[in-house]
N, C-alpha and C positions, 0 to 999 in steps of 0.2 A: 181860685184854684183851677188848674187845668181839668178838662173833661176826662173822667176816668172810664168813660165808655158806657156808663149806666147811671141811673139815679141812685142816690144814697138813701137806702130804705130804713135807716135807723129810726127807732121810736124815740121821741123827745123824752129825756129823763129829767127828773127834778134834781137840780143841783142843791147840795146841802150847804154850799157856801159860795159867796161871790168871790171875785178875784181878791178884793181887799180883805174879806173875812178869812180867806185861806191863810193869811199871815198870822192868824191867831190860833184857833183850835177847831179843825173840822170834826164835827161830832162823829161822823161815820168811821173815822180812823181811830178814835179814842178806844173803841171796842176791840182793837187788835190785841191778841193775847201777848203777854210779856214773853212767853216761850218762843215766839217767832222772831224776837228781836235780839240783837247782840247786847252784851252787858253794857257796852258804851251807850246805847240808845235807851236802855232802861235807867241809866244813872245820870246822863248828861245830855243837855240839848234835846230832850225828848219832844218838847213842844214844837220846836222848829222842824224836827224830822217828821213828825206826824203831819204838820201842815204841808210840807212838801209832798209827802206820799198821798195825802188826801187831794191835793191840787191835781196831781198827775192822774190819779184814778178817775177824778171827775172829768178831766179832759179826754181820757181814753173812751169814756162812755158818752160823751157829749156828741150828738150828731153833727154839730157845726164846728167841731174842732178836731184836730188830729195830733198825734204824738209820733215822732220819728225816733226810732232806736238806732243808735250808732255804736257798733261793737268793736272794741279794740282787743289786743292780745290778752289782756287780763280777764276778759269775759270767758276765755276758754280754759283758764287755770282751774284746777279742781281741789285746791287746798291740800288736804292730807292724802287724797287719792292720787294715783298715778295719772298724770295728764300730759298735755302738750307742753313742750319747753317754752319758757318765756323768751322774749327778745334778747334779754341779757344772757340767758343760757346759750342761745344760738351764737351770739357775738363771741362769747368766750371760746366756744368750740372752733369757730372759724379762725380766730386769732391764734389759737393753739396749732391749728393745721398750717398756718402761714409761718410758724416759727418766728413770730414777731414778739419781742419783749416790750410790752406796754406797761407803764407804771400806773396807769389808771384805767378804769372801765371806759370802753368806747361804745357808742351806739351800734346797733345791728347794721345800719346803713353804711357806716364807715368800715366795719369789719367785712361786710359783704363786698364793698368796693375793692378793698385790698385783695381779698380772696379771688374775686373775679379777675383782677389784673394779673395775678400769679397763675391761676389754674384754668381760667377760661369760664365762659358762661355755662356751657354744658355741665361742668363740674359743680358749679354753684347750684344749678337747678337740681342735679342729682342729690346734692347734700340736703337741700331743703325738702325734697320729696322723701328722703330717708328719715329725716327728723320728725316730719309731721306724720306720725304713724296712723295707719288705718285702724288698728286694733284698740286705740284709746277711746273710751266712752266720752260722750258729750258732757260738759261740765254742768254742775247744778244750776249755774246762772243761765245757761242756754236752755236747759230742760224746763226751768220755771218760766222763762220767756215764752217758750212754745206752749206751755199750759195757758198762759195769758192770751195768746193768739187763739188757742182753741176755744176759750170762753167767748171771745168776740166773734169768731167765725161761726160758732154753733148757733148764734142768734141772727145769722144771715146779715151780719154787719160788715162794714169795710174795715179790714184789719190795718194796723199801722204798717208803714213802710219800715223795713229793716235794712240798714246799711252796715257793711262790715269792711274793715281793712285787713281782715284775717284771710290767709290763703286756704285754710283747711276746709273740710266739708262737714264739720261737726254739727252745724246748725241744720244742714240738709238731712243728716242722719237722724237727728232728734225729731225733726218735723215729719219725716217719712214714717218713723216708728209711731208717732202719735196720730197721724192722719191717714196712713196707708196710701199716701200719694206724695209726689214731689212738690215743693214750692216752686214758683216760677223764679228762676235764677238768671239775672243779667250780669255778665262779667264785663268789667271795664278794664281793658288792657292798656292803661295809660302810660306804662313804661316804654311803649314802642316809640320809635324815632318820630318826633313831631314833624319832621320834614318829609316823611314818607307819605305818599298818596295812595298806596296800595293796601296797607294793612288795616282791616276793620277793627276799630277799637271797642265796639259794643258787640258782645256775643250773647245770643239768647233772646233777641227781640221777638222772635217768632215769625210766622209766615205773613202776618198782617202788616209788618213794618219793615220796609227796606232801609229806612233811615231812622236814627234816634228820635228825630222830631216827629215822626209819624206814629210813634208808639203810644198806646193808651192802655190803661188798666182795665182789661175786659172782664176778668174773673174776680169773684169775691174771695180770692185766695191770697195768701201772703206773698209778697214780692221781696226777694232778697237781692240787693244790689251789692256786688262784690267790687269795691272800689279799687283795690290793689291787685286784682287778678285772682286766679284760682289755681291751686296746686295741680288739678287735673289737666290744666292746659300747659304746664311747664315742661315742655318736651324739647330735648336737644338744646340748641342754642337760642331758642325762642326767648324774646324779651317781653314776657307777659306779666311777670311778677314785679311789683315795686319793692325792690330789696336794697339796691345800692344807692349811694348818693346821686349818681348819674341818673338812676331810675326816677328819683324824686324830682330832679330837674325836668326830665321829660314829662313826668306826670303833671307838674305845674303848668308847663308850656301847653300841654294838650288840654288840661282842664279849663283853661281860660282862653283857649284858641278862638279866633274869630270864625273859624270854619265849624259849622254846626255838626258835621259828622265826626269831629274830633273831640270837642269839648264834652264835658259830662252832660248827659241828656237833660233837656229842660224839665222833664217831669221830676227828676230827682232834685235838681236845684230849687225848683219852685216849692216842692214839699218841704225842703229845709228852710226856705225863706219865709214860708207862710205858717209854719207850725212850731210847736215846742219841740226841742231836740234834747234827747237824753243820751249823753255819752257814758258808756260803761266800759271799763277796762283800759283806760288810757292814763299814762303818767302825766301829771300836771306840768312837770318840768321838762318833758320830752319835746325837743324841737320838732320831731316828726308830727306830734299832735298839733303843734302850732301851724305847721304846713297844711295839715288836713283842715283845720279850722279856717284858715285864711282862704283856702281854695273853695270852701263850701258854705260855711255858716256865719262868717264874719259880717256879712251884709244883712243878717237877720235882725235888724234893729227893732222891729215891732213885736218880736216874740222872744220869749226867754229860752235859755238853754240851761241844762243841768249836767254836771259831770259827777259821776259816782266814783269816789276814790276813797279807800279806807286808809286812815291814819291811826295807827295803834298808839293809844295814849295810856294804856293800862299795863302792858307787859313790862315796860321799862320807862324810866323818866328821860325825856329828851333834854339835850343841852340847849343853851341859849341860842346858839347858831342854828340848830335844827328848827327851833321854834320860830325864829325870825324868818328862816327860809320858807317855812310852810305859810306863815302869815303873809309874806310878800307874794307868794303864788296865789293865795286866795284873793288878795286885793287885786292882783294883776288880772285874774280871770273875771272877777266881779266888775271891773271897769269895762270889760268886753261883753258884759251881760250874761256871763256864765256863772251860775250859782253852784257852789261845791256842796255835794252831799257826802258827808263823811260816813261811809257805810261799806261793808263787804258786799260785793256784787250779788252773790246768791241770796244773802239775807234781804237786801234791798228788793230784789225781784220777788221774793217770797212775800214780803210785806205789801208790795204793790199789788200782787195777785190777790191776796187776802182782802185788801181794801176795796179792790174793784168788785170782788164777789159780794162783799157786804153792802156796797153801794147799790149794786144791781138788785139784790134781794130786798133792800129797803124800798126800792122803787117798784117792787112787785112784778118784775119781768124776768 
C-alpha cells in the first residue's frame, strides 16, 4: 500500500471469524436486532447476509485491511423522502426537452449526448445544476455512511476511502454537519479532452502536491474522490462532468492514459486494487457501471468486491424472464469477483454500522 504520510495507529482487534469462517455465521452479527433489517433479510438468505455484513465490519476495524466505498446515484436516493432525481429521471426530462419520441428508455449518457448536440454544453450544464437541488437533504444511506466514518475517525484511525461518481455535494454536506469541517475532496475532471495538455484533471490535491503522483494522505480525515466531476465546477461550457457518451469515452481515455498527470491518481487505483470494494447505488445492468468497473476495479483479482443492489422479491411476483435476467446478472458479476448483496442501501449501511459498533464493543475499545 502506498505511503499515506503517517503510521497507521490502529489497535489490533480480535477478529471473530477467519475469512473461511465468515462464510458461515459470524457471531458478532447474529446479535443484530431484527428491527434494523428488511423483511427480506429476516425471512430469506439471512445467514449469507449476516456473513457478508460481519466480514465487512471485521475488515473495517482490522488495522491491516481497508474497505473502499464506491457510491453511485442510488446512494443519493431517499426512498419516500424528496431526494435527488435518478439517472432515469434525468434522462426522461432531457429526452422530453429534445422533443424526441423514443419507444424505450435510454441511459442518461445517451440522452445527455443528444441534448448537448441540440442545445450546447452550457445548456446541459445549466440543466444538471438546476436538477441537482441544493435544498435536498442527504439520503439515509449517505448519513449512515458518515456515522460509520465518525466512529472510525473518533478512534484516531484511518478512515476508508470514499469514491463517488455522483456530481452532487450531499456527502460533503452530511460530513460537514457531523464533523463541523469539510472532508478533503479531490475532483477528477476526466471528461476533459484527453488530447489537451493544458487542463488539469485533478482538482483539490492541496499545496503539497503539484502532480497526482505526489499526493499522500496526510490527515486522518476522510478523503472523497469525485470520479465524474462535481456540480460546483460545471460552469459555462466546461467539460468537467462525465455526462454524455462522448464524456465517457474521454473519461476512459484519460483514466488509462500513459501520462501520469491524466490518468486516475495512483493512490486511488492502488486502494481499489489492494482492498475490498463495496459498490452502493449502481444498477447491475447499467453499461456505465461496467465502464467504471473496467476502468478501476477489474484488475483487483486478489481482493473481493461487493455490490449492494436491492431486488424486491416480496411486493410482486417476477416473471420467468425477469428471474432469468437477474440470475444472469448475478452470475456475470460473480465471475468478475463481485458478490451481489441484495439489500436496500440505507438498511445495509445501518446494519454495517451496527455490526461494527458491536464488534468494537466486544473488543473493549
